[in-house]
Each structure stands twice: as structure tokens, then as C-alpha cells.
All heavy atoms as an XYZ file, in Angstrom:
639
protein
N      24.563      1.246     10.427
C      25.164      1.511      9.140
C      24.073      1.978      8.180
O      23.051      1.307      8.036
C      25.826      0.244      8.633
C      26.403      0.357      7.277
S      26.950     -1.276      6.874
C      28.225     -1.220      5.886
N      24.250      3.113      7.550
C      23.229      3.613      6.628
C      23.116      2.734      5.379
O      24.091      2.162      4.911
C      23.716      5.015      6.267
C      25.122      5.095      6.704
C      25.368      4.010      7.690
N      21.881      2.659      4.890
C      21.648      1.852      3.687
C      22.054      2.630      2.443
O      21.959      3.845      2.395
C      20.172      1.473      3.586
C      19.735      0.573      4.693
C      18.369      0.018      4.484
N      17.378      1.059      4.234
C      16.112      0.807      4.030
N      15.668     -0.427      4.048
N      15.256      1.781      3.819
N      22.451      1.870      1.421
C      22.815      2.506      0.148
C      21.539      2.912     -0.595
O      20.428      2.502     -0.238
C      23.639      1.539     -0.706
O      22.818      0.477     -1.163
N      21.722      3.699     -1.623
C      20.592      4.148     -2.438
C      19.870      2.962     -3.071
O      18.643      2.932     -3.129
C      21.086      5.122     -3.516
C      20.038      5.737     -4.427
C      19.019      6.525     -3.612
C      20.701      6.635     -5.454
N      20.630      1.962     -3.508
C      20.023      0.775     -4.126
C      19.184      0.002     -3.111
O      18.072     -0.437     -3.410
C      21.101     -0.127     -4.711
N      19.700     -0.168     -1.890
C      18.957     -0.886     -0.852
C      17.684     -0.140     -0.474
O      16.623     -0.747     -0.308
C      19.820     -1.067      0.397
C      20.951     -2.036      0.225
C      21.860     -2.049      1.435
O      22.182     -0.957      1.950
O      22.230     -3.153      1.863
N      17.801      1.174     -0.338
C      16.637      1.994      0.004
C      15.565      1.894     -1.083
O      14.378      1.719     -0.780
C      17.068      3.447      0.201
C      15.945      4.374      0.482
N      15.252      4.372      1.663
C      15.372      5.325     -0.283
C      14.303      5.285      1.616
N      14.360      5.880      0.441
N      15.978      1.990     -2.328
C      15.027      1.928     -3.446
C      14.364      0.562     -3.521
O      13.143      0.466     -3.669
C      15.741      2.260     -4.769
O      16.389      3.522     -4.639
C      14.766      2.320     -5.924
N      15.137     -0.512     -3.402
C      14.573     -1.860     -3.446
C      13.611     -2.085     -2.287
O      12.536     -2.681     -2.465
C      15.682     -2.909     -3.429
C      15.210     -4.362     -3.477
C      14.455     -4.641     -4.767
C      16.380     -5.306     -3.334
N      13.954     -1.596     -1.119
C      13.078     -1.732      0.043
C      11.752     -1.022     -0.183
O      10.684     -1.563      0.124
C      13.775     -1.161      1.279
O      12.923     -1.181      2.382
N      11.795      0.175     -0.738
C      10.566      0.926     -1.008
C       9.708      0.220     -2.047
O       8.487      0.165     -1.933
C      10.903      2.344     -1.491
C      11.517      3.240     -0.456
C      10.513      3.750      0.573
N       9.470      4.544     -0.002
C       9.474      5.856     -0.143
N      10.513      6.544      0.263
N       8.453      6.482     -0.675
N      10.338     -0.338     -3.090
C       9.591     -1.064     -4.124
C       8.907     -2.285     -3.516
O       7.723     -2.524     -3.747
C      10.522     -1.476     -5.290
C       9.848     -2.455     -6.215
C      10.978     -0.257     -6.056
N       9.640     -3.045     -2.726
C       9.062     -4.251     -2.115
C       7.946     -3.896     -1.135
O       6.916     -4.580     -1.083
C      10.146     -5.065     -1.420
S      11.260     -5.876     -2.582
N       8.122     -2.829     -0.365
C       7.059     -2.385      0.541
C       5.814     -1.979     -0.234
O       4.692     -2.307      0.146
C       7.533     -1.217      1.401
C       8.552     -1.613      2.449
O       8.690     -2.836      2.722
O       9.216     -0.707      2.991
N       6.002     -1.259     -1.329
C       4.871     -0.812     -2.146
C       4.144     -2.008     -2.762
O       2.916     -2.083     -2.723
C       5.358      0.135     -3.245
C       4.250      0.691     -4.092
C       3.487      1.765     -3.647
C       3.945      0.145     -5.337
C       2.460      2.282     -4.416
C       2.919      0.652     -6.111
C       2.184      1.723     -5.645
O       1.160      2.219     -6.407
N       4.907     -2.935     -3.315
C       4.289     -4.117     -3.920
C       3.531     -4.931     -2.876
O       2.426     -5.420     -3.140
C       5.347     -4.980     -4.603
C       5.972     -4.395     -5.868
C       7.138     -5.247     -6.326
C       4.934     -4.257     -6.969
N       4.100     -5.066     -1.707
C       3.440     -5.793     -0.632
C       2.131     -5.107     -0.245
O       1.109     -5.765     -0.024
C       4.365     -5.895      0.576
O       3.750     -6.595      1.614
N       2.145     -3.788     -0.161
C       0.931     -3.038      0.171
C      -0.125     -3.166     -0.922
O      -1.328     -3.071     -0.633
C       1.271     -1.566      0.393
N       0.298     -3.399     -2.167
C      -0.645     -3.575     -3.269
C      -1.153     -5.019     -3.360
O      -1.897     -5.361     -4.267
C       0.013     -3.179     -4.593
C       0.325     -1.702     -4.715
S      -1.137     -0.660     -4.709
C      -1.803     -1.027     -6.309
N      -0.717     -5.872     -2.438
C      -1.209     -7.243     -2.408
C      -0.376     -8.234     -3.188
O      -0.801     -9.371     -3.398
N       0.804     -7.835     -3.629
C       1.682     -8.725     -4.376
C       2.540     -9.496     -3.378
O       3.155     -8.901     -2.492
C       2.587     -7.928     -5.346
C       3.578     -8.840     -6.043
C       1.748     -7.167     -6.347
N       2.570    -10.814     -3.519
C       3.418    -11.628     -2.659
C       4.868    -11.457     -3.107
O       5.195    -11.598     -4.282
C       3.007    -13.095     -2.751
C       3.788    -13.992     -1.836
C       3.393    -15.453     -1.960
O       2.417    -15.759     -2.670
O       4.075    -16.283     -1.352
N       5.741    -11.151     -2.160
C       7.145    -10.905     -2.478
C       7.869    -12.250     -2.553
O       8.302    -12.799     -1.547
C       7.808     -9.983     -1.431
C       7.015     -8.688     -1.267
C       9.249     -9.683     -1.819
C       6.890     -7.870     -2.529
N       7.967    -12.762     -3.760
C       8.645    -14.030     -4.009
C      10.023    -13.739     -4.606
O      10.374    -12.588     -4.861
C       7.841    -14.886     -4.999
O       7.754    -14.178     -6.243
C       6.447    -15.198     -4.476
N      10.761    -14.794     -4.856
C      12.077    -14.632     -5.482
C      11.944    -13.991     -6.858
O      12.713    -13.097     -7.227
C      12.761    -15.991     -5.585
C      14.084    -15.930     -6.345
C      14.753    -17.252     -6.362
N      15.521    -17.305     -5.124
C      16.223    -18.339     -4.738
N      16.217    -19.425     -5.450
N      16.918    -18.302     -3.637
N      10.949    -14.432     -7.646
C      10.742    -13.885     -8.983
C      10.387    -12.399     -8.928
O      10.911    -11.598     -9.705
C       9.647    -14.676     -9.706
C       9.421    -14.190    -11.115
O      10.411    -14.095    -11.879
O       8.254    -13.884    -11.458
N       9.511    -12.027     -8.017
C       9.116    -10.625     -7.871
C      10.325     -9.784     -7.462
O      10.538     -8.690     -7.987
C       7.963    -10.485     -6.851
C       7.721     -9.033     -6.482
C       6.692    -11.104     -7.399
N      11.133    -10.295     -6.553
C      12.322     -9.567     -6.118
C      13.316     -9.387     -7.262
O      13.898     -8.309     -7.421
C      12.995    -10.291     -4.941
O      12.029    -10.477     -3.898
C      14.167     -9.503     -4.405
N      13.492    -10.412     -8.084
C      14.392    -10.300     -9.233
C      13.884     -9.270    -10.233
O      14.670     -8.482    -10.783
C      14.580    -11.655     -9.908
C      15.416    -12.666     -9.128
C      15.377    -14.033     -9.808
C      16.841    -12.174     -8.989
N      12.579     -9.258    -10.469
C      12.013     -8.258    -11.377
C      12.158     -6.856    -10.800
O      12.412     -5.895    -11.531
C      10.549     -8.582    -11.660
C      10.408     -9.820    -12.545
C       8.998    -10.305    -12.710
N       8.089     -9.261    -13.121
C       6.770     -9.324    -12.933
N       6.241    -10.376    -12.356
N       5.992     -8.343    -13.330
N      12.004     -6.732     -9.487
C      12.183     -5.438     -8.832
C      13.641     -4.986     -8.936
O      13.923     -3.803     -9.147
C      11.745     -5.516     -7.375
N      14.571     -5.928     -8.802
C      15.987     -5.596     -8.933
C      16.324     -5.083    -10.331
O      17.129     -4.159    -10.486
C      16.851     -6.823     -8.612
C      17.126     -7.074     -7.142
C      17.761     -8.443     -6.957
C      17.991     -5.987     -6.561
N      15.719     -5.671    -11.341
C      15.937     -5.207    -12.720
C      15.443     -3.775    -12.869
O      16.103     -2.929    -13.487
C      15.244     -6.156    -13.721
C      15.947     -7.510    -13.729
C      15.193     -5.549    -15.110
C      15.194     -8.595    -14.471
N      14.285     -3.485    -12.281
C      13.741     -2.129    -12.341
C      14.621     -1.149    -11.563
O      14.879     -0.038    -12.032
C      12.308     -2.126    -11.792
C      11.516     -0.839    -11.919
C      11.405     -0.399    -13.367
C      10.134     -1.027    -11.313
N      15.102     -1.560    -10.405
C      15.999     -0.704     -9.617
C      17.307     -0.467    -10.371
O      17.834      0.654    -10.384
C      16.255     -1.325     -8.222
C      17.371     -0.589     -7.496
C      14.982     -1.315     -7.394
N      17.818     -1.493    -11.017
C      19.039     -1.333    -11.814
C      18.842     -0.306    -12.922
O      19.701      0.543    -13.163
C      19.462     -2.673    -12.409
C      20.718     -2.606    -13.227
C      21.084     -3.930    -13.875
O      20.241     -4.835    -13.926
O      22.228     -4.049    -14.331
N      17.693     -0.364    -13.582
C      17.401      0.614    -14.632
C      17.306      2.015    -14.041
O      17.743      2.990    -14.654
C      16.106      0.240    -15.348
N      16.740      2.129    -12.849
C      16.639      3.428    -12.189
C      18.000      3.983    -11.815
O      18.250      5.185    -11.940
N      18.888      3.106    -11.347
C      20.229      3.549    -11.000
C      21.030      3.930    -12.239
O      21.881      4.823    -12.189
C      20.959      2.463    -10.209
C      20.415      2.210     -8.800
C      21.060      0.970     -8.211
C      20.637      3.417     -7.915
N      20.774      3.269    -13.356
C      21.480      3.573    -14.599
C      20.994      4.882    -15.222
O      21.728      5.517    -15.975
C      21.311      2.428    -15.595
N      19.768      5.274    -14.894
C      19.231      6.526    -15.420
C      19.877      7.686    -14.671
O      19.748      7.806    -13.464
C      17.711      6.582    -15.230
O      17.230      7.868    -15.525
N      20.544      8.531    -15.393
C      21.234      9.655    -14.768
C      20.397     10.929    -14.800
O      20.787     11.941    -14.240
C      22.574      9.899    -15.457
C      23.522      8.733    -15.290
C      24.840      8.955    -15.996
O      25.067     10.054    -16.535
O      25.643      8.014    -16.008
N      19.245     10.867    -15.451
C      18.433     12.066    -15.601
C      17.553     12.355    -14.395
O      17.160     13.478    -14.172
C      17.565     11.976    -16.848
C      18.383     12.109    -18.114
C      17.514     12.020    -19.308
N      17.224     10.603    -19.513
C      16.294     10.130    -20.288
N      15.509     10.931    -20.931
N      16.111      8.835    -20.419
N      17.172     11.334    -13.631
C      16.281     11.581    -12.502
C      16.642     10.690    -11.325
O      17.444      9.774    -11.441
C      14.826     11.377    -12.916
C      14.495     10.025    -13.497
C      13.049      9.936    -13.979
O      12.151     10.240    -13.198
O      12.848      9.563    -15.134
N      16.046     10.989    -10.207
C      16.263     10.232     -8.982
C      15.835      8.782     -9.212
O      14.764      8.534     -9.759
C      15.429     10.869     -7.864
C      15.514     10.114     -6.562
O      16.618      9.680     -6.208
O      14.474      9.971     -5.903
N      16.655      7.804     -8.807
C      16.310      6.390     -9.037
C      14.962      5.991     -8.437
O      14.201      5.261     -9.059
C      17.444      5.618     -8.374
C      18.583      6.558     -8.326
C      17.983      7.927     -8.208
N      14.654      6.498     -7.251
C      13.374      6.143     -6.620
C      12.206      6.699     -7.422
O      11.211      6.008     -7.640
C      13.331      6.647     -5.179
C      12.096      6.262     -4.378
C      11.932      4.745     -4.316
C      12.174      6.836     -2.974
N      12.325      7.923     -7.892
C      11.267      8.511     -8.717
C      11.131      7.736    -10.031
O      10.021      7.454    -10.479
C      11.568      9.973     -9.000
C      10.493     10.648     -9.819
C      10.823     12.103    -10.104
O      11.846     12.624     -9.665
N       9.956     12.759    -10.839
N      12.241      7.385    -10.640
C      12.234      6.606    -11.881
C      11.477      5.292    -11.679
O      10.615      4.920    -12.464
C      13.680      6.326    -12.319
C      13.808      5.475    -13.551
C      13.901      6.067    -14.797
C      13.845      4.091    -13.473
C      14.031      5.293    -15.942
C      13.966      3.307    -14.601
C      14.068      3.910    -15.850
N      11.821      4.586    -10.596
C      11.227      3.277    -10.326
C       9.736      3.401    -10.021
O       8.915      2.650    -10.558
C      11.975      2.591     -9.162
C      11.233      1.370     -8.673
C      13.380      2.209     -9.597
N       9.372      4.355     -9.169
C       7.978      4.457     -8.750
C       7.057      4.916     -9.883
O       5.882      4.563     -9.896
C       7.839      5.386     -7.542
C       8.543      4.855     -6.295
S       8.148      3.135     -5.854
C       6.479      3.297     -5.277
N       7.578      5.660    -10.855
C       6.737      6.062    -11.982
C       6.540      4.922    -12.976
O       5.599      4.936    -13.760
C       7.321      7.278    -12.722
O       8.643      6.977    -13.138
C       7.303      8.506    -11.855
N       7.410      3.919    -12.932
C       7.323      2.811    -13.886
C       6.870      1.489    -13.263
O       6.754      0.492    -13.947
C       8.674      2.623    -14.557
C       8.984      3.753    -15.517
C      10.459      3.832    -15.839
N      10.756      4.897    -16.768
C      10.895      6.173    -16.431
N      10.747      6.530    -15.182
N      11.181      7.085    -17.339
N       6.607      1.478    -11.977
C       6.301      0.224    -11.293
C       4.982     -0.388    -11.777
O       4.868     -1.601    -11.895
C       6.308      0.409     -9.761
C       6.381     -0.942     -9.068
C       5.132      1.224     -9.285
C       6.735     -0.846     -7.605
N       3.988      0.442    -12.089
C       2.698     -0.087    -12.552
C       2.843     -0.761    -13.915
O       2.195     -1.762    -14.185
C       1.646      1.021    -12.609
C       1.110      1.376    -11.257
N       0.037      0.748    -10.697
C       1.537      2.271    -10.342
C      -0.198      1.246     -9.508
N       0.704      2.182     -9.261
N       3.684     -0.214    -14.780
C       3.915     -0.822    -16.096
C       4.705     -2.120    -15.959
O       4.412     -3.109    -16.627
C       4.708      0.142    -16.980
C       4.081      1.485    -17.186
C       5.092      2.520    -17.646
O       6.268      2.178    -17.865
O       4.686      3.687    -17.792
N       5.692     -2.112    -15.097
C       6.599     -3.250    -14.955
C       5.914     -4.456    -14.304
O       6.215     -5.597    -14.637
C       7.812     -2.813    -14.137
C       8.993     -3.699    -14.283
N       9.765     -3.730    -15.417
C       9.536     -4.585    -13.438
C      10.735     -4.604    -15.260
N      10.628     -5.141    -14.066
N       4.999     -4.201    -13.385
C       4.331     -5.290    -12.668
C       2.861     -5.422    -13.036
O       2.168     -6.246    -12.466
C       4.468     -5.088    -11.158
C       5.851     -5.397    -10.658
C       6.793     -4.396    -10.537
C       6.205     -6.687    -10.327
C       8.070     -4.673    -10.084
C       7.480     -6.982     -9.880
C       8.412     -5.969     -9.757
N       2.375     -4.635    -13.978
C       0.980     -4.681    -14.432
C       0.019     -4.625    -13.253
O      -0.889     -5.438    -13.117
C       0.728     -5.920    -15.290
N       0.219     -3.630    -12.388
C      -0.644     -3.459    -11.228
C      -1.906     -2.703    -11.620
O      -1.861     -1.792    -12.437
C       0.088     -2.682    -10.130
C       1.337     -3.342     -9.557
C       2.030     -2.372     -8.610
C       0.968     -4.614     -8.827
N      -2.983     -3.075    -11.010
C      -4.239     -2.369    -11.209
C      -4.337     -1.268    -10.169
O      -3.916     -1.443     -9.033
C      -5.423     -3.334    -11.031
C      -5.420     -4.497    -11.976
C      -5.771     -4.068    -13.381
O      -6.526     -3.125    -13.566
N      -5.227     -4.736    -14.367
N      -4.878     -0.138    -10.553
C      -5.128      0.896     -9.559
C      -6.262      0.424     -8.672
O      -7.309     -0.005     -9.174
C      -5.498      2.216    -10.223
C      -4.298      2.884    -10.853
O      -3.186      2.689    -10.401
N      -4.526      3.662    -11.882
N      -6.079      0.471     -7.365
C      -7.141     -0.018     -6.483
C      -8.366      0.878     -6.565
O      -8.263      2.088     -6.725
C      -6.504      0.047     -5.096
C      -5.454      1.102     -5.213
C      -4.961      1.031     -6.638
N      -9.533      0.259     -6.473
C     -10.756      1.053     -6.482
C     -10.999      1.548     -5.063
O     -11.098      0.774     -4.123
C     -11.936      0.215     -6.972
O     -12.098     -0.905     -6.123
N     -11.018      2.837     -4.921
C     -11.189      3.446     -3.613
C     -12.664      3.722     -3.359
O     -13.411      4.057     -4.284
C     -10.389      4.739     -3.528
C      -8.882      4.604     -3.725
C      -8.232      5.980     -3.748
C      -8.290      3.759     -2.622
N     -13.097      3.618     -2.132
C     -14.498      3.931     -1.834
C     -14.741      5.429     -1.981
O     -13.812      6.240     -1.908
C     -14.653      3.493     -0.379
C     -13.287      3.509      0.178
C     -12.361      3.203     -0.961
N     -15.983      5.781     -2.195
C     -16.319      7.199     -2.313
C     -16.132      7.867     -0.957
O     -16.246      7.232      0.094
C     -17.772      7.388     -2.788
O     -18.638      6.750     -1.865
C     -17.980      6.813     -4.172
N     -15.867      9.148     -0.986
C     -15.635      9.872      0.261
C     -16.923     10.308      0.935
O     -16.933     10.597      2.121
C     -14.758     11.106      0.007
O     -15.393     11.933     -0.959
C     -13.383     10.705     -0.466
N     -18.000     10.364      0.167
C     -19.293     10.777      0.720
C     -20.406     10.096     -0.080
O     -20.196      9.715     -1.225
C     -19.449     12.287      0.646
N     -21.582      9.962      0.518
C     -22.689      9.373     -0.257
C     -23.094     10.317     -1.387
O     -22.850     11.521     -1.320
C     -23.806      9.212      0.769
C     -23.462     10.104      1.896
C     -21.971     10.291      1.870
N     -23.723      9.783     -2.422
C     -24.139     10.653     -3.531
C     -25.197     11.660     -3.077
O     -25.989     11.380     -2.178
C     -24.707      9.675     -4.554
C     -25.005      8.440     -3.797
C     -24.089      8.402     -2.638
N     -25.169     12.823     -3.683
C     -26.129     13.879     -3.347
C     -27.404     13.643     -4.142
O     -27.375     13.460     -5.359
C     -25.548     15.264     -3.670
C     -24.298     15.491     -2.835
C     -26.583     16.354     -3.469
C     -23.553     16.756     -3.167
N     -28.518     13.646     -3.463
C     -29.821     13.516     -4.128
C     -30.695     14.685     -3.705
O     -30.679     15.102     -2.547
C     -30.520     12.198     -3.758
O     -30.632     12.118     -2.337
C     -29.730     11.001     -4.260
N     -31.418     15.186     -4.660
C     -32.334     16.294     -4.366
C     -33.651     15.722     -3.923
O     -34.159     14.754     -4.449
C     -32.555     17.131     -5.614
C     -31.488     18.143     -5.854
C     -31.876     19.004     -7.007
N     -32.956     19.907     -6.652
C     -32.875     21.228     -6.659
N     -31.749     21.781     -7.021
N     -33.889     21.984     -6.348
N     -34.221     16.392     -2.948
C     -35.569     16.010     -2.519
C     -36.237     17.207     -1.882
O     -35.593     18.183     -1.537
C     -35.495     14.850     -1.523
O     -34.838     15.253     -0.358
N     -37.511     17.089     -1.708
C     -38.271     18.146     -1.081
C     -38.428     17.798      0.389
O     -38.645     16.653      0.761
C     -39.645     18.263     -1.739
O     -40.438     19.162     -0.999
N     -38.310     18.808      1.211
C     -38.486     18.587      2.641
C     -39.936     18.790      3.048
O     -40.281     18.657      4.202
C     -37.558     19.485      3.440
C     -36.086     19.146      3.163
S     -34.954     20.203      4.043
C     -35.106     19.605      5.684
N     -40.760     19.146      2.109
C     -42.208     19.337      2.308
C     -42.525     20.281      3.435
O     -43.321     19.986      4.336
C     -42.881     17.987      2.567
O     -42.676     17.119      1.493
N     -41.941     21.472      3.413
C     -42.315     22.484      4.394
C     -43.680     23.017      4.057
O     -43.995     23.330      2.917
C     -41.298     23.642      4.385
C     -39.985     23.283      5.005
C     -38.822     23.249      4.259
C     -39.915     22.971      6.356
C     -37.622     22.953      4.824
C     -38.696     22.655      6.929
C     -37.542     22.646      6.175
N     -44.500     23.147      5.067
C     -45.844     23.698      4.848
C     -45.958     24.986      5.657
O     -45.554     25.039      6.797
C     -46.902     22.708      5.287
C     -46.844     21.459      4.427
C     -47.961     20.561      4.721
C     -47.760     19.363      3.798
N     -48.742     18.409      3.840
N     -46.553     25.994      5.021
C     -46.703     27.263      5.726
C     -47.696     27.206      6.857
O     -48.466     26.442      7.121
C     -47.128     28.241      4.667
C     -47.542     27.460      3.487
C     -47.043     26.089      3.671
């Protein structure tokens, strides 16, 4: 049986929160449901897009600090001698 839009959106929110290190408790689920309800009530945009753009504000999530992709570039002389 296919999931409804509300179930799909709530599942994505809970998966995202879990990946961000938030424990999915009853309180967190209720807060997520309130956000999903607001997304479903918004007729201007897709509920999932609405929810995902506001999830950081609603749950006060910190952006994770990502490691650098490469070591810093430093200039040096290779001391070539003729």
C-alpha cells in the first residue's frame, strides 16, 4: 500500500533528524508532526520542501562542521640547483 504524502514527509523528517544526531522521542515526533501539518496547510509549495527549509529553525539544529576536502596549500621552495 503506498504511503500518503503526510507519512512520506514525516518519515523524511524523522530520518533527517536521526541522521543529524537527534534522538527520535515522542516529543520530537510531535514537534515534527506540527511542522508537517504546517507544510500540508501551505498551498504555495510542496510540503516536503516547506518542511525541509524550516527544519533547522524549528529544531534549532547546528550545521555540522565538515572536514576540509584537501590539506591547505603552502608555498615552498624545492631548492633546485643548476
